[in-house]
C-alpha positions in Angstrom: 0.1 0.0 0.0 1.4 3.4 -0.9 2.5 5.5 2.4 0.6 8.5 2.6 0.4 11.5 5.3 -1.8 13.9 6.2 0.1 16.9 7.7 -3.2 18.0 9.6 -4.2 20.1 7.0 -6.4 18.9 4.1 -3.9 20.8 1.5 -0.5 22.7 1.9 -0.3 25.7 -0.5 3.1 27.5 -1.4 2.2 31.2 -2.8 5.8 30.6 -4.9 6.9 27.4 -5.5 10.8 26.9 -6.2 12.0 23.5 -7.8 15.1 23.7 -6.1 14.7 25.3 -2.9 16.9 25.4 0.0 16.6 24.9 3.6 14.8 28.0 5.3 17.3 30.0 7.8 19.6 26.4 7.6 22.2 28.4 9.7 19.6 29.6 12.1 21.2 33.2 11.5 17.9 35.2 11.2 15.4 35.1 14.3 12.4 37.2 14.6 11.9 39.3 17.9 8.4 38.4 19.3 8.7 40.8 21.8 9.9 38.8 25.2 11.8 36.4 22.8 12.8 35.0 19.4 12.0 32.6 16.7 14.4 31.6 14.3 12.9 32.9 11.1 11.1 29.8 8.9 10.7 28.1 12.0 8.0 26.9 14.7 8.8 26.3 17.7 7.2 25.7 21.5 8.2 29.1 22.5 4.8 30.3 21.1 3.3 28.2 24.0 6.0 27.8 26.7 6.4 32.0 27.1 3.7 32.3 29.0 5.4 30.4 31.9 8.4 32.9 30.8 10.1 29.6 29.3 11.6 29.1 26.2 12.7 26.2 24.7 14.6 27.3 21.3 17.2 30.3 22.0 19.5 31.6 19.8 23.0 30.9 21.0 26.6 32.0 19.7 28.8 31.3 18.0 27.6 28.9 15.5 29.8 26.1 13.7 30.8 28.1 11.6 28.6 31.1 11.5 27.1 34.0 13.9 24.4 31.6 15.6 23.1 28.5 16.2 19.7 27.1 17.4 19.8 25.7 20.8 16.6 23.7 21.6 16.0 22.5 25.5 13.8 20.6 27.4 12.1 22.5 30.4 10.3 22.4 32.9 7.0 24.7 32.9 3.9 24.7 35.5 2.6 22.2 33.5 5.1 19.3 33.5 8.3 19.3 31.1 8.1 20.7 27.8 10.3 19.4 24.9 12.5 21.3 23.1 11.0 21.2 19.7 11.8 23.0 16.2 9.8 22.4 12.9 10.8 23.9 9.6 7.2 25.7 9.2 4.4 25.3 11.3 4.4 23.3 14.7 1.2 22.7 16.5 1.6 23.3 20.0 -0.9 21.4 21.1 -0.2 18.4 19.7 3.6 19.2 19.2 3.7 18.0 15.6 4.1 19.7 12.0 1.5 21.5 10.7 3.4 22.0 7.5 7.2 22.5 5.8 8.7 24.0 3.1 8.2 24.0 -1.1 10.9 21.4 -2.0 11.5 19.7 -5.1 14.7 17.3 -5.2 15.7 14.4 -4.1 18.8 14.4 -2.3 20.4 11.7 -0.3 20.8 12.9 3.0 20.0 15.9 5.6 23.6 16.8 6.9 24.5 19.4 9.7 26.3 20.1 13.0 25.1 19.0 16.4 25.5 19.1 20.0 23.3 17.2 22.4 22.8 15.6 25.9 19.8 14.1 28.1 19.1 13.6 31.6 17.1 10.6 32.0 16.7 7.8 29.3 14.3 9.5 26.6 16.4 10.4 23.6 15.3 13.1 21.2 15.8 12.8 17.5 15.4 14.2 13.9 13.7 13.5 11.2 13.5 14.9 7.5 10.0 14.4 5.4 9.3 14.5 1.5 6.1 14.6 0.4 3.8 15.4 -2.4 0.2 16.4 -2.6 -1.8 13.8 -4.7 -5.0 15.7 -5.9 -7.2 12.1 -6.3 -6.6 11.3 -2.6 -6.7 14.8 -0.9 -3.2 13.5 1.3 0.1 13.5 1.0 2.2 10.9 0.0 5.5 9.9 1.1 8.0 10.0 -1.1 11.4 9.9 0.9 11.7 10.0 4.6 14.7 9.6 6.6 15.5 10.1 10.9 17.5 9.5 13.5 17.6 8.7 17.4 19.6 10.4 19.6 22.3 8.2 21.5 24.5 8.8 24.2 26.0 12.2 24.1 27.8 14.5 22.4 29.4 17.3 24.4 31.4 19.5 21.4 30.7 20.0 18.1 29.8 16.9 15.8 29.0 16.4 11.9 25.8 14.4 11.7 24.3 12.7 8.0 20.8 11.0 7.8 20.0 9.0 5.1 17.0 9.1 3.1 15.2 6.3 1.9 12.8 6.9 -1.3 9.3 4.6 -1.2 7.9 6.6 -4.5 9.7 7.6 -7.8 8.8 11.3 -9.0 9.7 14.3 -7.1 8.5 15.8 -3.9 6.7 19.0 -3.3 7.7 19.9 0.3 9.8 18.9 2.9 9.1 18.9 6.6 12.8 18.8 9.1 11.1 18.1 12.8 13.7 18.5 15.4 13.4 17.3 19.2 15.5 17.5 22.3 13.8 14.8 24.4 11.8 11.7 23.7 8.6 10.8 24.8 9.4 11.6 28.2 11.5 14.7 28.0 13.4 15.7 31.2 14.6 19.2 32.6 17.9 20.5 30.7 17.5 18.0 27.9 19.1 19.4 24.9 20.0 19.3 21.4 22.0 22.1 19.4 21.9 22.1 15.5 23.8 24.5 13.0 24.3 24.4 9.3 21.8 22.4 7.8 21.8 21.4 4.5 20.9 18.3 1.7 23.8 16.2 0.3 22.5 15.8 -3.5 23.9 12.1 -4.3 27.1 12.7 -6.5 26.3 9.1 -8.3 24.4 10.6 -11.0 20.9 9.1 -9.5 19.5 13.0 -9.0 21.3 14.0 -12.8 17.9 12.4 -14.1 14.8 13.9 -13.3 12.7 10.6 -11.4 9.5 12.1 -12.2 9.9 10.9 -16.3 10.0 7.3 -14.6 6.7 6.1 -13.9 6.3 2.5 -12.0 2.8 0.6 -12.1 1.0 -0.5 -10.7 2.0 -0.4 -7.2 0.7 -3.0 -4.9 1.3 -5.2 -8.1 0.2 -9.1 -8.5 1.6 -10.3 -11.8 3.6 -7.6 -13.9 5.6 -4.2 -12.9 5.2 -1.9 -16.0 7.9 0.6 -16.9 6.8 3.7 -18.5 10.3 6.2 -19.1 11.4 9.1 -21.2 14.7 7.2 -21.2 16.4 3.9 -21.5 15.9 1.7 -18.6 18.1 -1.5 -19.2 18.4 -3.0 -15.6 16.1 -3.9 -12.8 17.2 -5.3 -9.3 14.7 -6.3 -6.8 15.6 -7.4 -3.3 13.3 -8.2 -0.3 12.9 -6.4 3.5 15.9 -8.5 4.3 18.2 -6.9 1.7 18.4 -10.3 -0.3 18.3 -10.2 -4.4 16.0 -11.9 -5.3 15.4 -10.8 -8.7 17.8 -9.0 -11.6 17.1 -8.6 -15.4 18.7 -7.0 -18.1 17.3 -6.1 -21.5 17.8 -3.4 -24.1 14.9 -1.7 -23.1 13.1 -2.6 -20.3 9.5 -2.1 -20.6 7.6 -4.8 -18.2 8.9 -7.0 -15.3 7.5 -10.4 -14.0 7.1 -10.4 -10.4 4.1 -12.8 -10.2 6.6 -15.3 -8.9 7.5 -13.7 -5.8 5.9 -13.6 -2.4 3.7 -11.0 -1.1 5.4 -8.4 0.8 7.9 -5.4 0.4 10.3 -5.1 -2.1 13.1 -2.7 -2.8 14.0 -2.0 -6.7 16.9 -0.3 -8.4 16.6 0.8 -12.0 19.6 1.0 -14.2 20.2 2.9 -17.1 23.8 2.2 -19.3 25.0 1.2 -16.2 24.0 4.4 -14.3 21.2 3.6 -11.0 18.5 6.4 -12.1 15.7 4.9 -9.7 16.1 3.3 -6.1 12.0 2.7 -4.5 10.1 0.5 -3.4 7.0 -1.9 -3.8 4.7 -4.0 -2.5 3.5 -7.5 -4.3 0.1 -8.4 -3.5 
């Protein structure tokens, strides 16, 4: 079944669409003055709620790594309990503590990279996730194109680089992205923290992103007997692995148009498509 995500709104509209948009305020240099506190420009935080108790879980700190400033997320005690240090690249629902929207983005990066420091004072680790989606007018929902996430482990008491691989479940380009960062897990402790700076998307240098994946259509998904390949480029090889990573099918022809998968067991599979020995698509399908 194709994964779908409803981001708490019936649609996500952007007045300006940028085909290769970058992460907004990725170095956290720009902050909006909200009076008693500030929020990083383009990012939603819990400050709007915790400010009522004069508590601020997202703060501007200096110096950056490198740069003038960075984002300091800290879980802090409020009269209603410990508030998680949260930031989302867009709008945040402070009641559900879940993202409402993200930013316009149309590319298939290999990973989300950046620098961090983090530590917890209990056993509930925070993390970072990135979700790439595309609006599906037929279902009035968002299809998940790719996702990456990491749960923090141990602690990083000095600046360290991180890289979060993004796994793609559907072909084609996304139209939006949400980056979601938390200082704590489900049970936050006072003073758990996550500091972040200089976020960036890494574009795969192997060439898989040099070809517009929207030019390749693999259907149906889920599939019973045959996968059909409709492409504006010549696809001549496909390799399929099961959920354990074991190769179950690999075939090569001058031009692939259809692939018989009827003998595969029901379940989830990953496939890679190649054109002239260069990988052009890495995605998943479900065998019924």
